[in-house]
C-alpha angles and dihedrals in degrees: 000000000000129000116323128224133028122322131231138188129275117324117263108244090209083082115100114282111279093017130105135193119252127206123264129227091242127065109290118236093247093056091046091051092050091048093051091046092051091046089053091050093238130143120222088255092053094047091047091053093048093048095041092241133127120260089239090056092053091047092048092050092050092050091052092243095128137033110232124237119236094251090050089052091051092048092050093046090052092047091050093047094231120185123231096270094045091044091053092051090044092053092045091053090050092050094055114100121204120249110254117239123187119257110186111214126173114247092244093055107047128170104268122235095211116103116273104230132198103354102104093117094047092047090052091048092050090050091048094050095045089049091063120093093221095056110086099148123037117181121197108208132181146114124313107278095020092123100253094145095048091048091050092049093048091047092049091049092051096044104035092092091064093062118079092222098034127228136296130199121215119193111210099177096098094049118114097209147356093266088071097056097088093042087053090051089048092052093046089055090052094247121147122232110272107221094203100047140041121261092254091061091049092051093045091050090052097044102037095095098031136096103220142152114221119194113202109193125201100009097160097096095046100048091135087073089069095103090055089053090051091050091049091053093047092052097042112050093179095058125093124188127215108191132186116205140146088229131035119257091231096223124147092240093052125117113188125212116187115219106214127199117273118278113281126224123249126231095281119117099202108119093216091052092048091057089067087072111084093211089060092047092051093047092050092046091056092043089054090056092052101033109021092181096063116110130190107235137166087264096055100031096088093049093047089051090051091050091053092048092048089053091050091232092283107159096217092050091049091050092049093049099044098072090060089072084080088069107020135049115239089255092053091047092050091048091054090049090053091054099045108024116093113234115228093246093052102042125104108284093217091069128074111260096245091047089056089058094045091050091051091051091052092046089052093048092050093045089062092057124096115245094261098055090039091055091047090052091053094051093046086069093076091066124087120215112345127350127229114221096241092055091047091053091050094051101036097040099190118181110256098046125231096347092056091046091053091048092052091046089053089054092050091047090051089056091051092245098118135023140186110253119234116250092020094152128232099317120072113256136182130209137190132208109254094241090053090047091052092051092044090054090055088053089050092053093045090052090053091239102115097097092047096046095044090047091052089047091053091046091053095051093043089055091045091053092048089055092043095055093071096029091058090059096050144048093305093061098115095046093047094048088054092046095050093045087057091049098047095108091053092045089054091048091051092048091047091052091048093050096046107033113346134076103304092200091062090048090050090053090049093051092046095048089054091061095114091047094051087051103042097038095051098250097117097131092049093048091050091049092054092048093048089049094048099042094072092039091054096049092142094048119135112275093242093053091047093048092052092047092049091050092050091046090051092050092050092044089055090049093054094044099257092132099164091052090047092055093045095049093044092051090051090049093049091049093053093047090052091051089050092047087230102160095189091048092048091050094049095045089048089054091047092050089052090056092050094047092048089060090053092052099257091131100159093049092046091052090049090051092048091052090049092049093049092051093049094047093048089053091049093045089228098159098180096054092034090060090054092047092049090052092048092048091048092053091048093050094046093050104034111002100067093228108109094158092059089044089057091050091050091050090051092050092047091048091053091052092047090050089053090049094045094232100155099183094050089047088055090051092053092046092054091051090048089048089053091053093047090049092050090054094047098254094131098163091054091045092052092051090051093050093046093051090049092052092048090053096046102042099068090046092057094231108155097193098049093044092044096055090048090053091050088055091050089049089055091052091051090048093050089048091056098253102125094168094056090045091053092050092053094045090051092049090051091047090053091053095045092046093052090050094045093239097160098181092049090046089054092051091051093048090054091052091047088050087058090047092053090049092048092051096049105264105117099166093052089046092054092048092051092049090050092049093050094048092049094049093053113007113214096008103180127224114261109284090349091297106195093195090057092048091051090048094057094040089054092048091051092050092048093048093051090051095045098045100028123246096276097047090044093054091044092054092046091051091049089054092047090057093058119110119234090261093048092046090052091050090050092050096046091050093048092111090066120091 
C-alpha cells in the first residue's frame, strides 16, 4: 500500500496549477547534482560560489524543487569539472521533465507560490510514513498556525504521482458539523449526490478499487466523523488519508505526526548564522515581499532573532508580523510584541502553550486596527468559507457603503487577516484563515454582537433564496445555479444557526425556497434533511410558510424514493393550503400529490389530481406551475391513460410555456418526452432532433438526470438505426450519470438496455446478469411512456437468452445479476463493452 515509485522533494509550483511532478525511474537531476558535489568534496556554499549561484538555488536544485535552465546546467558542470561522458548524462538528467499527475485542490485552498521554508525533515517523515503498508491514516497535529495545512498540501503535491489515482484535498473548515464531512469528500471527488444512498456509500463505491491519497484539512471541529473515516478506510484498501487537526482522531488505524514550530535562532548575532534557523528564513522571506528594501545586518540581527523567538516560530504568526516592517522598525515591532504578546508563564493554563502565543499574536494584530476594520473583522466570523461583497455589506453595515467596506477590507488584507480566494468566480469574495476566524468569532461574542450578526447573515441568505426560487425556474437558471453552489457553505451556516439558536421559521422558509436548487444541483437528500430538522423546530411557524415547506419536503422525498413520506407531507401541505384558501398552493400541492400517488400505483387518482391541478392553474393563469402540471398530466396519460396523442399536445403546450419562461432544464424534460412520443410513432429524425436539443440544454447546466434521459433517447435512435456500438456508448454514458446521482430507476432502465446490447453483441451470460441486476434494482421498471417497441425488444432478448443459454443457465445468470449491489451493478454495466 502507499505511494509507488521513487520520491522527490517538494513540488515545483512552476508546474501548471493543480499539477505536480512525479518521480522518474532514472536518477533525478537533483540527486545526480548532490552526488557529483559530494564526489568533488564541495559544500553547497563552495559549489554556489564556483558556479555564481546562490546557496538557496543549489539547495533547491538538489531537493528537486526547481528545474534548471540550460546555462545553469553548464555553469554547474564547469564548476564540478565533469568530463564529456558525465557532462552528457548530467545534461540529459536536467532535460528530463517529470510526468504531470493530477492533484485536486479546492479553489479556496490553492497550492501557494511562496517558498516553503524549513520543513524538509517533516516532508521526508510524511513521505516515509505514507510509504509504509501499515500506515493508512496519518494525522498532522499541532498548534494553530503551526503550518499543518501547508505541510499537508506540499506533501500531497510531492507524493501524488506515486498514487495511481492521484490525490485530492478536502477542506473541512467551513463545515457546520460532522455529518457534512463525507458529503464534502464526495463533492471534492467530483461525485454527484446519490439520492438513494448516504454519502459514505457513494464515496466507498467510488474509492473501493482506487489507489488514492485523500487530504482532509481542519478536522478538529468534526471529530465525531471519525467512525465514518474508519469505515471508509476499512472498505477501501487502496486509500490513504492525510489529515490535519489540532487534536488526534483517536482511531485504531491512526498514526500521529506532530508538526512543531519552525526552528528558532540562538543568541548569536551573526546574520549568516541566523539564516540557519528556518523561522528567521521564513520571516525574512515574507518581509522581503512587504518591504523589499529591508536588509538583515549585524545591527538588526539580534532584534530579528528576538522577534522570531517571541513568536515561537509559528509560521502564521511570522507571516502576520512580517508586513508590519513596512511601518515599524524591528525594534518597534519587538516592543509591541513585548507589550501585547502573552508570555508562556503568564498565559491561561487551560490553553495549550502554543495557542496562548497564537492568541496573543492575533490580539496584537487586532489591537492595531482602527475601530471600523476591527468591527468588520468580527462580523466576518459569521460567514463560512468565502464571503461575497454584497453579503458582507449586509452583515457589516459600515457607514459609507461599498467604498468604505472595500477600504476596510484593504486594511485587513494589508494586515494579513483576510485574503481573496483563488478561483472565486466573477463576483469579488473574501476569505479568512480558520484560526483568524475562530479568534474573530470570540471577539464577536465578547462584543455582544453575535446574535445581531448571525441574524443579519440569516436574513441575507433567506432573501437570496427567495429571489433564487423564481430565478432558478427562468432565464437566469445557469447563473443562479452557479451562484448558489458558491454560497452553499454560507447557506448551511445560516440553516444551522436557524435550527439551533435563531428563528426556526426563517430557516424553514430559507430551506423551502431553495427547493429548486436542492433538486437541480443534486442535493436532494440534504435539502430534505434540513426541512425535516426545521419542521419540528418551527412548530409555531405561519401556516403559509409551513405549507410551502411541507410541499418542498414532499417533492424531495419523492425524488429520493421516500414515497410514503412524500404522500404524507403532500397531504399535510394540501390541507394547510385549503385552510388558507390559497388557490395557487392548493393547485400545486394537488399536482404534487398526484406525482406521489402515481409512484405508489394509484394511477386513476393521480390522473384525476393532475386534471384538477391543470384546470385550477389555467383559471389562475399561473404559467410556471401550469407548465409543470401539463407535463405531469402528459406523462400520466402516456403511461397509464391510453391517450398518447393528447399527451403529445400537453408536452407541446408545456414546452411553449417553458420557452417563454426561459427554464432550460424543464425545456429539456419536455423535449425528451416529445422525443419519446416521436420515436414511438416512427418519426425517428424528429425524435433525434428533440433528444439532441435536450442534451444541448442540459449539459452546460451540469444536470445529470436531464442529460442522462436525453442520452438514453439518443441511444435508442442509434439502436433503431442499426448502430449497436453507438447505442451502447450512449447507454453507458447515461448509466454513469445516473449512477453518480443515485437515480435507481434510471440506472435500472440503462442496465436493461445494456443487457440488450450484450445480447446483440454475442455475450449472453453478461446480458442475463445485466437484465437481472436492472430488474432487482427497480422491479417492474416500465419502458419510457409505455413504449411498446422497448417492451418487445426486451421480451425478445429474454426469449433469445433462454434459448441460447438454456433455461437453467439463463435463470442462474439472472439471479447472479439480481444479487449485485448498486455499486457492483454499475461496475458490471460500465464494463459491458469488455468481452
